[in-house]
N, C-alpha and C positions, 0 to 999 in steps of 0.2 A: 385779200390775196397778197402774197409776198413774191418778190422777184429776186432771183439770184443769178449768178453767172455759171453757165454750164462749162464742160470741159473744152468746148470749142469757142469759148468767148461769147456765146449767144445767151440771150436772156432766157431763163427758165422760170416759169410761173408755178407756184405752189398754192393750192387752196387751203386757207386756214379755216378749219372746221370747228375751232373752239367757240363755244357760245359767247356772245357779247354780254358784258355785265349789264344789269338793268339800268336804264337811264333815269336820272333824277327828274322828279316832277318839277317843271318850271314854276317859278313864282310869278304870278300874273298881277298886274295892277288892277284897279277897280274897273276901268274901261275895258280892259282885256277880258276880265271875268264876266262882264255884261255880255260880251260876244259869246263866250263859252256857254253862258246860261240861256241865251236866246233859243227858243224852241219852236216858234211859230212862223213858218214861211221862210222865204229867201232872205239873205242878209248880205249886204255889200260892205266890205271892210276897206276903208281908205285911210292911209297914214303914210308918213314919210319913211325914207330909208332907215333901216336899223332900229325900227320901233317895235319889232316883235310880231309883225303881221302873220308871218308863216307859222311861227310857234303858236300863236293864238288860234289860228285856223285849225292846225293839227290837234290842239287840245279840244277845240269845239267838236271836231269829228270823233275823237276818242270818247268824249262825253256822250255823244249820241249813240255810238256803237255799244257802249257799256251801260246805257241807261237801264236801271232795274225795272222801271215801269213800262216803258215803250221803246225798246232798243230798235235802232235802224239797222237793216240788213246791209252788210258791206257792199253788196252789188248795187245798192241804191245811192251810193255816195259818189259825187263828182266834185273834185276840188281843183280849181285853177289858180295858179299864182304866176305872176310875171315878174321877171327881174330886169 
């Protein structure tokens, strides 16, 4: 969304409908890749601030949704992160 100023000095919102460019695939380290590759059961990811936990979890979800052998249905995914 973009905001501008209308003729009465009030904010006017415009919805930008241009498609977003594709996001670059993140580069994961070996420990992050182990999380993405984990396929059996629940997994708890603990790490310090700024270490890429959310990116790693998102990539793990993408890997499960797009798995060519046994894809997970999107309505079967629950991801929780805390800031």
